[in-house]
C-alpha positions as CSV (number, residue, x, y, z in Angstrom):
1,X,-56.0,-55.9,19.2
2,X,-59.8,-55.8,19.4
3,X,-60.6,-53.0,22.0
4,X,-63.4,-55.1,23.4
5,X,-61.0,-57.9,24.3
6,X,-58.7,-55.7,26.3
7,X,-58.8,-56.1,30.1
8,X,-60.1,-52.9,31.6
9,X,-59.3,-51.3,35.0
10,X,-62.0,-51.4,37.7
11,X,-63.4,-48.0,38.6
12,X,-65.1,-47.1,41.9
13,X,-66.3,-44.0,43.7
14,X,-63.3,-44.3,46.1
15,X,-60.8,-44.5,43.3
16,X,-62.1,-41.7,41.1
17,X,-63.7,-39.0,43.2
18,X,-61.6,-36.2,44.8
19,X,-60.6,-36.8,48.4
20,X,-62.8,-33.9,49.5
21,X,-65.7,-34.7,47.2
22,X,-68.2,-34.0,50.0
23,X,-67.1,-30.3,49.8
24,X,-66.8,-30.1,46.0
25,X,-69.3,-29.0,43.4
26,X,-68.8,-31.6,40.7
27,X,-70.3,-31.8,37.2
28,X,-70.5,-34.9,35.1
29,X,-72.0,-35.9,31.7
30,X,-74.0,-39.1,31.6
31,X,-75.1,-40.9,28.4
32,X,-78.6,-42.2,28.9
33,X,-79.4,-44.9,26.2
34,X,-83.2,-44.5,26.8
35,X,-82.9,-40.9,25.6
36,X,-80.1,-41.7,23.1
37,X,-78.1,-38.7,24.3
38,X,-76.1,-37.0,27.1
39,X,-77.3,-35.5,30.3
40,X,-75.7,-32.8,32.4
41,X,-75.4,-34.2,35.9
42,X,-74.4,-33.2,39.4
43,X,-72.3,-35.6,41.4
44,X,-73.8,-35.8,44.9
45,X,-72.3,-38.4,47.2
46,X,-72.9,-41.8,45.6
47,X,-75.3,-40.5,43.0
48,X,-75.4,-38.5,39.8
49,X,-78.4,-36.3,39.5
50,X,-79.8,-35.2,36.1
51,X,-79.8,-31.3,35.7
52,X,-80.5,-31.2,32.0
53,X,-83.8,-29.5,32.4
54,X,-82.0,-26.6,34.1
55,X,-78.9,-26.6,31.8
56,X,-79.1,-28.6,28.6
57,X,-75.4,-28.5,28.1
58,X,-72.4,-28.0,30.4
59,X,-71.7,-24.8,28.3
60,X,-75.1,-23.4,29.4
61,X,-74.4,-24.3,33.0
62,X,-71.0,-22.4,33.0
63,X,-72.6,-19.4,31.3
64,X,-74.7,-18.6,34.3
65,X,-73.7,-15.3,35.7
66,X,-72.9,-16.0,39.3
67,X,-70.4,-18.8,40.1
68,X,-71.7,-19.2,43.6
69,X,-75.2,-19.7,42.3
70,X,-74.0,-22.3,39.8
71,X,-72.2,-24.2,42.6
72,X,-75.3,-24.0,44.8
73,X,-77.4,-25.3,41.9
74,X,-75.1,-28.2,41.4
75,X,-75.2,-29.1,45.1
76,X,-78.8,-28.5,45.9
77,X,-81.2,-27.9,42.9
78,X,-83.9,-30.5,42.4
79,X,-83.1,-32.7,39.5
80,X,-84.6,-35.4,37.4
81,X,-83.4,-39.0,37.0
82,X,-80.7,-40.2,39.3
83,X,-78.0,-42.8,38.7
84,X,-75.8,-44.7,41.1
85,X,-72.3,-43.3,40.5
86,X,-70.7,-46.7,41.2
87,X,-72.9,-48.3,38.5
88,X,-72.0,-45.6,36.0
89,X,-68.3,-46.1,36.7
90,X,-68.6,-49.9,36.4
91,X,-70.4,-49.7,33.1
92,X,-68.0,-47.1,31.7
93,X,-65.0,-49.2,32.7
94,X,-66.5,-52.3,31.1
95,X,-67.0,-50.5,27.8
96,X,-70.8,-50.9,28.1
97,X,-72.7,-48.5,25.8
98,X,-76.1,-50.1,26.1
99,X,-76.5,-48.9,29.7
100,X,-75.9,-45.4,31.3
101,X,-72.3,-44.5,31.4
102,X,-70.0,-41.5,31.8
103,X,-68.7,-39.2,29.1
104,X,-66.1,-36.4,29.2
105,X,-67.5,-33.6,31.3
106,X,-67.4,-30.9,28.6
107,X,-69.5,-30.5,25.5
108,X,-69.7,-27.3,23.3
109,X,-66.4,-25.8,24.5
110,X,-63.5,-25.5,22.1
111,X,-60.7,-27.8,23.3
112,X,-57.4,-25.7,23.4
113,X,-54.0,-26.7,24.7
114,X,-50.9,-24.8,25.7
115,X,-47.6,-26.5,25.0
116,X,-44.0,-26.0,26.3
117,X,-45.1,-24.4,29.6
118,X,-42.7,-26.4,31.8
119,X,-38.9,-26.4,31.6
120,X,-38.5,-30.2,31.4
121,X,-41.1,-30.6,28.7
122,X,-39.5,-27.7,26.8
123,X,-36.1,-29.6,26.8
124,X,-37.8,-32.8,25.6
125,X,-39.5,-31.0,22.7
126,X,-36.0,-29.7,21.7
127,X,-34.7,-33.2,21.9
128,X,-37.6,-34.5,19.7
129,X,-36.7,-31.9,17.1
130,X,-33.0,-32.5,17.2
131,X,-33.5,-36.3,16.8
132,X,-36.0,-35.9,14.0
133,X,-38.4,-38.1,16.1
134,X,-35.9,-41.0,16.4
135,X,-36.0,-42.3,20.0
136,X,-32.6,-44.1,19.5
137,X,-30.8,-40.8,19.3
138,X,-32.6,-39.2,22.3
139,X,-30.2,-40.1,25.1
140,X,-27.2,-38.6,23.3
141,X,-28.9,-35.4,22.3
142,X,-30.5,-35.0,25.8
143,X,-27.0,-35.1,27.4
144,X,-25.8,-32.3,25.2
145,X,-28.8,-30.1,25.6
146,X,-29.0,-30.5,29.4
147,X,-25.2,-29.8,29.7
148,X,-25.7,-26.6,27.7
149,X,-28.8,-25.2,29.4
150,X,-29.4,-27.5,32.4
151,X,-31.9,-26.2,35.0
152,X,-31.3,-22.6,34.0
153,X,-34.3,-22.5,31.8
154,X,-36.6,-23.3,34.8
155,X,-35.6,-20.0,36.4
156,X,-36.2,-17.9,33.3
157,X,-39.4,-15.9,33.1
158,X,-40.7,-16.0,29.5
159,X,-40.4,-12.8,27.6
160,X,-38.0,-11.2,30.2
161,X,-34.6,-9.7,29.5
162,X,-33.1,-12.8,31.0
163,X,-34.9,-14.9,28.5
164,X,-33.5,-12.8,25.7
165,X,-30.0,-13.4,27.0
166,X,-30.6,-17.1,27.2
167,X,-31.8,-17.0,23.6
168,X,-28.5,-15.4,22.6
169,X,-26.5,-18.0,24.4
170,X,-28.4,-20.9,22.9
171,X,-28.0,-19.5,19.4
172,X,-24.2,-19.2,20.0
173,X,-24.2,-22.9,21.1
174,X,-26.1,-23.9,18.0
175,X,-29.0,-25.1,20.1
176,X,-31.7,-22.6,19.3
177,X,-35.1,-24.1,18.5
178,X,-38.6,-23.1,17.7
179,X,-39.7,-24.8,20.9
180,X,-37.3,-22.6,22.9
181,X,-39.0,-19.6,21.2
182,X,-42.4,-20.5,22.6
183,X,-40.9,-21.8,25.9
184,X,-39.0,-18.6,26.9
185,X,-40.2,-16.1,24.3
186,X,-43.0,-13.6,24.8
187,X,-45.7,-15.7,23.2
188,X,-46.8,-19.2,24.3
189,X,-47.7,-22.1,22.1
190,X,-51.5,-22.5,22.0
191,X,-53.2,-24.9,19.6
192,X,-56.6,-26.6,19.1
193,X,-56.2,-30.0,20.6
194,X,-59.4,-31.7,19.4
195,X,-62.8,-31.0,17.8
196,X,-65.8,-30.0,19.9
197,X,-67.4,-33.1,21.5
198,X,-64.6,-35.5,20.5
199,X,-63.0,-35.9,23.9
200,X,-63.3,-39.2,25.8
201,X,-63.8,-39.4,29.6
202,X,-62.6,-41.5,32.4
203,X,-62.8,-45.3,31.9
204,X,-62.7,-45.0,28.1
205,X,-60.0,-46.2,25.7
206,X,-57.5,-43.6,24.6
207,X,-55.8,-43.8,21.2
208,X,-52.4,-43.5,19.6
209,X,-51.8,-44.0,15.9
210,X,-50.8,-47.6,15.0
211,X,-47.8,-46.3,13.1
212,X,-46.3,-44.4,16.1
213,X,-43.3,-46.0,17.7
214,X,-42.5,-43.2,20.2
215,X,-45.4,-41.7,22.2
216,X,-46.4,-40.9,25.8
217,X,-49.1,-39.6,28.0
218,X,-49.2,-35.9,29.0
219,X,-51.0,-35.4,32.4
220,X,-52.3,-31.9,32.6
221,X,-54.7,-29.7,34.5
222,X,-57.5,-28.5,32.3
223,X,-59.3,-25.3,32.9
224,X,-62.9,-24.5,31.8
225,X,-63.8,-20.9,30.8
226,X,-67.1,-19.3,29.8
227,X,-67.7,-17.1,26.7
228,X,-66.2,-14.1,28.5
229,X,-63.0,-15.9,29.2
230,X,-63.7,-16.3,32.9
231,X,-62.4,-19.4,34.5
232,X,-65.2,-21.4,36.0
233,X,-63.9,-24.9,36.7
234,X,-61.0,-27.3,36.5
235,X,-60.4,-31.0,35.7
236,X,-57.7,-33.4,34.5
237,X,-56.6,-34.2,31.0
238,X,-54.4,-36.5,29.0
239,X,-52.9,-34.6,26.0
240,X,-51.6,-37.8,24.3
241,X,-48.5,-36.9,22.2
242,X,-46.9,-38.8,19.3
243,X,-43.2,-37.8,19.9
244,X,-42.0,-39.4,16.7
245,X,-44.5,-37.5,14.5
246,X,-44.0,-34.1,16.1
247,X,-40.3,-34.7,16.2
248,X,-40.2,-35.1,12.4
249,X,-41.7,-31.6,12.0
250,X,-43.6,-29.2,14.2
251,X,-45.9,-28.7,11.2
252,X,-47.2,-32.2,11.9
253,X,-48.6,-31.1,15.3
254,X,-52.2,-31.8,14.3
255,X,-51.3,-35.4,13.2
256,X,-49.4,-35.8,16.5
257,X,-52.1,-34.5,18.7
258,X,-55.6,-34.9,17.1
259,X,-56.6,-38.4,16.4
260,X,-59.5,-40.6,17.2
261,X,-59.8,-40.9,21.1
262,X,-56.5,-39.0,21.6
263,X,-57.9,-36.5,24.0
264,X,-59.2,-37.5,27.5
265,X,-60.8,-35.2,30.0
266,X,-62.3,-36.0,33.4
267,X,-63.4,-37.4,35.6
268,X,-65.6,-34.4,36.5
269,X,-65.5,-30.7,36.3
270,X,-64.8,-29.2,39.7
271,X,-66.5,-25.8,39.9
272,X,-64.7,-22.8,41.4
273,X,-66.4,-21.8,44.7
274,X,-65.4,-20.6,48.2
275,X,-63.6,-23.8,48.8
276,X,-61.7,-24.2,45.5
277,X,-60.3,-21.6,43.3
278,X,-57.5,-20.4,41.0
279,X,-54.9,-20.3,43.8
280,X,-55.7,-24.0,44.5
281,X,-55.1,-24.8,40.9
282,X,-51.8,-23.0,41.0
283,X,-50.7,-25.4,43.8
284,X,-52.0,-28.7,42.4
285,X,-49.8,-31.7,42.2
286,X,-50.5,-34.4,39.6
287,X,-49.5,-38.1,39.8
288,X,-49.1,-40.4,36.8
289,X,-49.1,-44.2,36.8
290,X,-48.8,-46.3,33.7
291,X,-49.2,-50.0,34.1
292,X,-48.6,-52.3,31.1
293,X,-49.8,-55.7,30.3
294,X,-46.2,-56.7,30.0
295,X,-45.6,-55.8,33.7
296,X,-44.0,-52.4,32.9
297,X,-44.7,-49.8,35.5
298,X,-44.1,-46.1,35.2
299,X,-44.6,-43.5,37.9
300,X,-44.3,-39.7,37.4
301,X,-45.5,-36.4,38.8
302,X,-46.1,-32.9,37.7
303,X,-46.6,-29.8,39.8
304,X,-48.4,-26.7,38.7
305,X,-46.0,-24.7,41.0
306,X,-43.3,-25.2,38.3
307,X,-45.2,-23.8,35.4
308,X,-43.3,-21.1,33.6
309,X,-46.4,-18.9,32.7
310,X,-49.2,-18.1,35.0
311,X,-52.5,-19.7,34.0
312,X,-54.1,-16.3,33.6
313,X,-51.5,-15.4,31.1
314,X,-52.2,-18.6,29.1
315,X,-55.9,-17.8,29.2
316,X,-55.3,-14.2,27.9
317,X,-53.4,-15.7,25.0
318,X,-56.5,-17.7,24.1
319,X,-59.3,-15.3,24.7
320,X,-59.6,-11.5,24.3
321,X,-60.1,-8.9,21.6
322,X,-58.1,-11.0,19.2
323,X,-60.3,-14.1,19.6
324,X,-63.7,-14.9,21.1
325,X,-65.3,-18.2,22.0
326,X,-69.1,-17.8,22.2
327,X,-69.5,-21.3,23.7
328,X,-66.5,-21.0,26.0
329,X,-63.4,-23.2,25.9
330,X,-61.3,-25.6,27.9
331,X,-57.5,-25.2,28.1
332,X,-54.9,-27.9,28.7
333,X,-52.2,-26.0,30.6
334,X,-49.2,-28.2,29.8
335,X,-47.2,-30.8,31.6
336,X,-43.9,-31.1,33.5
337,X,-43.8,-34.8,32.8
338,X,-41.9,-36.3,29.9
339,X,-40.9,-40.0,30.5
340,X,-37.3,-40.9,29.5
341,X,-36.8,-44.3,31.2
342,X,-36.3,-47.1,28.7
343,X,-39.1,-49.6,28.2
344,X,-37.7,-51.8,25.5
345,X,-34.2,-51.2,24.0
346,X,-31.6,-49.3,25.8
347,X,-31.7,-45.6,24.9
348,X,-35.1,-45.9,23.3
349,X,-37.0,-44.3,26.1
350,X,-40.7,-44.9,27.0
351,X,-43.5,-45.5,24.5
352,X,-47.0,-46.9,25.0
353,X,-48.2,-50.4,24.2
354,X,-51.8,-51.4,23.7
355,X,-53.4,-52.3,27.0
356,X,-51.5,-49.8,29.1
357,X,-53.6,-48.4,31.9
358,X,-53.0,-44.7,32.4
359,X,-54.0,-43.1,35.7
360,X,-53.7,-39.4,36.1
361,X,-54.8,-38.2,39.6
362,X,-54.8,-35.3,42.0
363,X,-56.4,-35.2,45.4
364,X,-58.6,-32.2,44.6
365,X,-59.7,-33.3,41.1
366,X,-59.9,-37.1,41.4
367,X,-58.6,-39.6,38.8
368,X,-58.7,-39.9,35.1
369,X,-58.2,-43.5,34.1
370,X,-57.9,-44.7,30.5
371,X,-56.7,-47.8,28.6
372,X,-54.4,-47.3,25.6
373,X,-55.4,-48.7,22.2
374,X,-54.6,-47.7,18.7
375,X,-56.7,-44.9,17.3
376,X,-57.7,-46.9,14.3
377,X,-59.4,-49.5,16.6
378,X,-60.9,-47.2,19.2
379,X,-64.6,-46.6,19.1
380,X,-65.4,-44.2,16.2
381,X,-66.5,-40.7,17.1
382,X,-70.1,-40.5,15.7
383,X,-72.0,-38.2,18.0
384,X,-71.3,-34.6,16.9
385,X,-72.9,-31.2,17.1
386,X,-75.8,-32.0,14.7
387,X,-76.6,-35.2,16.7
388,X,-76.5,-33.3,20.0
389,X,-78.8,-30.5,18.8
390,X,-81.3,-32.9,17.3
391,X,-81.3,-35.0,20.4
392,X,-81.8,-32.1,22.8
393,X,-84.6,-30.7,20.6
394,X,-86.4,-34.1,20.5
395,X,-86.2,-34.3,24.3
396,X,-87.7,-30.9,24.6
397,X,-84.9,-29.4,26.7
398,X,-83.7,-26.7,24.3
């Protein structure tokens, strides 16, 4: 299907902004065709205000020393050009690239992801592996795995003596898996989700490989950290997963995860300040809605309260004496949600179809909305690091 011919969901300030947007320090990125490049912007009410003269990249903004100062700058600092947020959302949802539109709200940060951080997704990864990526076998394998380990894994602290005992039991039952190792073992799974600057934002198409027959969205909280590993902001993400590809072999993780338009982040970065911080993130609830052109409707939810590893433990596994990120990083924290309800044939589970509208939302972070297409037909990724540096230099903001 031609991506331009796909019907696109309408976006508005009311449908995308956090419920308490008037109290939030929100950061966006806006593509301005007149300047042929992106702008760092503050979201203030119904407007986005250009802050590029103060911070040429989001990375530069987050590197400022005092978080309270950064939040105050985003709320109050004099800016340059202003755009009506509603118009940006409309043009973004319409796929217009000849007028100002929104981008993913991160730029130079490395895009990392933690996997198998929730008990339910852990079991689904085991099922993928046991079926070799064949959805037709999933129901039977799921019944066996759940009967053997059930909800017990949700109570096990990774790396604990109880986790070691669970490992012994699973080996005895013939159910041990590399996914269980990272799910309840001492070390989490962390991988690079996508290249720098390749993420798409709210309103954009999101891609799955045309050859994939078993795939699903992964709604997640995404944390933004500076070069010192300090958490500075949060947003939403869709860590699209090709279950058939990863199920054939975990060594195909890159092919399952990193494809054109397969990483969505947005709608905005919400900076940590006196009214929103890490404890708020730990209590976030996410809602997922997938609406297909065939009338199929899928609802789901995910709660950060059910995560098996604290987010600071995940961050410590990414950044420290063992690995540095001079431009900071963003981290997908994993998902509790793994859809199992059948969409087509009985026992085949859920998989995407082109034209699916995926909405991931949370009251404190707003809504990330994307339309599914195949990666081979999504808009090609053409604006990379060289293009960004040249553009900012030509505009005189570096």
